[in-house]
N, C-alpha and C positions, 0 to 999 in steps of 0.2 A: 036519908043521911047525906051531909055535905061531903064534898071531896076530901076536906081536912080530915074528918072523923072517920071516913072509910079507911084513909091511909093510916092513921093511927091505930085503928083496930087491927089491920094487917100487920102492921109492925109488932104489935104486942103478942100476936100469936106466933110469928116466927121467932121472936125473941125467947118464947118458952119452948122452942123446938117443935112447934106444931107443924104439920105439913099441908095444912088445908087453911083457906083463908075464909073468914066469916065477917059479919058486920057487928059484932060485939062492941060495946063501949071501951074507950081507951082507959087504962088504969090510972088512978089518981097519981099526979105528980110527974106525968109523962111529959118529956120535952115537947115544946111546940112544933108541930110537924111543918114541913114545908108545903105550900099549897100548890107547887109545881106538879103538873100531870105529865108523865113521860109517855111517849107513844111508841118509840122505837129503841129497844135496848139490845145492844149486841155485847156479848161476853167473850173476852180474848185471854188466852193463858195456858198454863201448863197443867200438870197432873193435880197440883193443888187447888186448882180452879175447876178442873173436871171432877175433882175428889173421886179418883178413879176407883173402881169396883169390879170385881168378877161376877159376882150374884149377890142380890140382896133381896129384901122382901119385897121391893117393886120389880124384881125380875132382872134380866140381863141388861147390860149397860144400853144407854139410850142411843138411838141412831138417826133421830129426826134431823140432826145438824151435822153429824160427823160419823166416821165409820165406827163400827161395833168395837175395833181394837183401839179407839181413843179412849175406850173405858169410861165415858161419862155416866156418873151415877144420875139416876133419875130424881134424886133428891140432893143434888149438888146445890152450893150456894147460889149460883146464877139462876137456877130454876125457883128457888125459894124467894128470891128477890123479884123475879119477874111475876110471880103469883101475887106476892104482896102488893106489888104496884099496879098490877092488873094491867099491864101494858098490852097495847094491841098487837105490836109486832116484837118477837123475841127470837134471837139467833144466838146460839152458843157455839162457838168455834173452838173452845178449848180442847186440849189433847194431851195424853200423857207423854212424856219426854220432849214436849215442844220447847223450842228456844225462839229468840227473837228473829231468827232467820226464817221461821216458819210463819212469820206474820206476812212475808211478802213471797215466799217459795213454798210449793207442796212439801208436805211432810210424808215422805215415803218410808218404806221398810218398817211399817207397824207390825206388831207381833203376828198377825196371821195375813199379812199381805196387803193390808188396806192403805189408802193414801187419803191423807186430809188436805183439801185444798188450801191455798194461802189463807190464813185466817182473816186477812184484811178483805178478803173477798166478801165477807158478811157485812161489812161497813157500807154506808151509803151517805149521801149528802143530807138525807132526812133523819139519820141517826141522832137521837137527842140524849142518849145515855150509853156510856162504855165503861165496863170494868175490866181492868187488865191486872192479871197476876203472872208476872214472869221475871225471869232472872237466875232463878235457882239453878236451872239446867245450863244457862250460858256460863255461869260461874263454877259449874261441876260440883256444887254442893250436895246435890241429890246422889249423884253417883258415889260420891266420897262417903256419904253416911251409910249407904247399902254396903260399901266395902269395909266399913268399920265393924260390921257384924262379925262376931268371933266366937267360936264354939269353946276354945280352951284357952281363955286369957289368964296372964299371971301364973302360968304353970311353969314357966322358965325352961321350955322344951326347945327354944330356937326355932320353932316353926313359923312359916310366914302367915299372916292373916289369910283366911278365917280359922287357922288352927294354931293360934297362939301368939302371933306377932302383933305389934301395935300398929295401927293405921297412921296415928299421929307421928310416930317415927318415921314412917315412910313419907308422909306428906310435908314433913319439916326437915328432911334430910339435908345437909350441908348448910344448915342455918337459913334456909329459905322456905318461907311458908307458901306452898303452891296455892291453897285455897285463898289466902288474902290476895295474893297476886291475881288469881283468876276473878275474884270479887270485883276488884278495881278495874280489871280489864273489861268486865261485863257492864259496868256503869253507862259508859257512853252509848253502848248499844241499847240499853233500855230508854235512855234519854231520847235517842234518835226516834225509837218506836213510838214514844209518845207524841213527839212533835209530828211525826208522820200521820198519826190518828187525827190530829187537829187539822191536817190539811184534807184528809179524806172526809171527815165529819166535822165541819166547821161549827156546826150548831151544838155539838155534843158536850155534855158534862163528862169529864174524864175522871175516873176514880182509880188510882193505883193500889191494889190491895197487896199488903205484905204477907209475910208467912207466920201462921199461928205458932204458940209456944209449944212446940213438938218435943224439945230435947231439954232435959233437967240440967241443973248445975253439976250434979253428980250422978254416977251410974247406978245401977240396981242389978247386977249380975247375981244369979243366973236369970232373973225375971226378964230381963232383956239381955240378950247374948252379946255383950260388947264390953271390953275393958273399961273400967271406971274412969281411967285417965283419958280414954279416947272419948267417952261421952262428955267429959268437962271440956274437952278440946272442941267437939262439936257444938257444944253450947255456945262457946265464944264465936265460932264461925257463922251460927245461924244469926247472932245478934250483929255481926259484921254485915251479913247479907241483908238484913232488914235495914240497917243504917244506910246502906247503898240503896235500897229502894226508896227511902225517904228523901235522900239526896236527888236521886233521878226524878222522883216525882216534882220536886221543886224545879229543877232545871226544865224539865219536860212540859211544865204548864199543867200538872195533874194535881188533884186533891189526894192526899194520902189516907188510906183507910187502914187503921191500926187494928189488926186482928190479934197481934201478938199480946199486948198488955191484958185484955180482958180474958185471955185463955191460959194465963200463967196458973199453974197447979193442975192442969189437965194434960200433962205430957205423958209420953210413951211409957214411963215407969209407974203411972197411977194404976188403980184397979180398973178392970174392965167397964164398970158403970161410971167411972170417974174421967178416964182418959178421952181425949178428943182425936188421938192418932193411934193407929194399930201397931202392935209390936211384930215380932218375928213370926209368930204363929199367925196365919192368915185367916184365921177364924175370928170374926168379931162377936163378941158377947153383948156389946154396947147395944147392938141392934143386929138382929140375925143377918149375917153377911159372909160371903167368901170374899175377904178384902185383900188389898195389896199392902203388905208391911210399910211402916213408915209414912203413911199418908192419912189424911183426915177421914174419920168415920162419919156416920150421919150426925152424930152430935157435934162433931167439929164443923160439919157444913152448916149447921143451925147456928153455931156460934159465929161463924163467918158472915152468914147472912144478917144477923143481929148487928154486927159492926158496920156492915155496908149501909144497911137501912138507918142506922144512927146517923152516919155521915151524910146520908141523902137529905135527913131532916134539917141540917145545919144550913 
């Protein structure tokens, strides 16, 4: 089978959520694949790249490339992409809670004391493919989302979140939207990181991966324990975050991978077999797993991989 047909077959399997690669024929109407064969792929990013998990059907978090407390899923999108492309060399530097600072400095103080070396240490002059998923922690969006979890919203008890208060009210106090300010401040950091990757790996094709559609336009309390108005606020902020990633990709000379658009309708408020992001209860029924709330599950990882592979074909 030619290289082109092998790539197309692998893409078709990952696109359907499969975790293995075989040499079956490409489906009718598939886009014409790129003939490029990548030899050295490096993945950089935060928890939405690591697709953080505590325990799933594949076991504990992977430790080939990062400490166990980076919580890399063994079926995260970088691994699915690497398997589909059949790259000879693959390194996944991603880690939960990572910021752009951790691209050039060690990430210390991980949950059980681990240290992830600077993510750029995995890059080389011969790296020819890099995926980057970063910016959410620089902007404080991830921590804000967790802070919006609310046990007793809309009861008028005057209690602070998570016992009744609105996180939106706190984040927009005094007429200043903290998250909007932080998202704008994160943009030059992401741009600088992308430009630095070009210098470290001048032959690499760089793909900036945005954040999938985790938050709906309106809430679904008590299914997801957050005030409906706060969910609506987070929906807007996640869109601002993705807009920032898009701008940064253009300024930093990277290609944008849009995981948001194809995952609309698979947000945290959907039924377990539909959603791509887990809710407050950290037990995933989408695929057996002890997961981390408000992070992609295995189906979400497969959707991310599908989007990355689609961009690679272009």
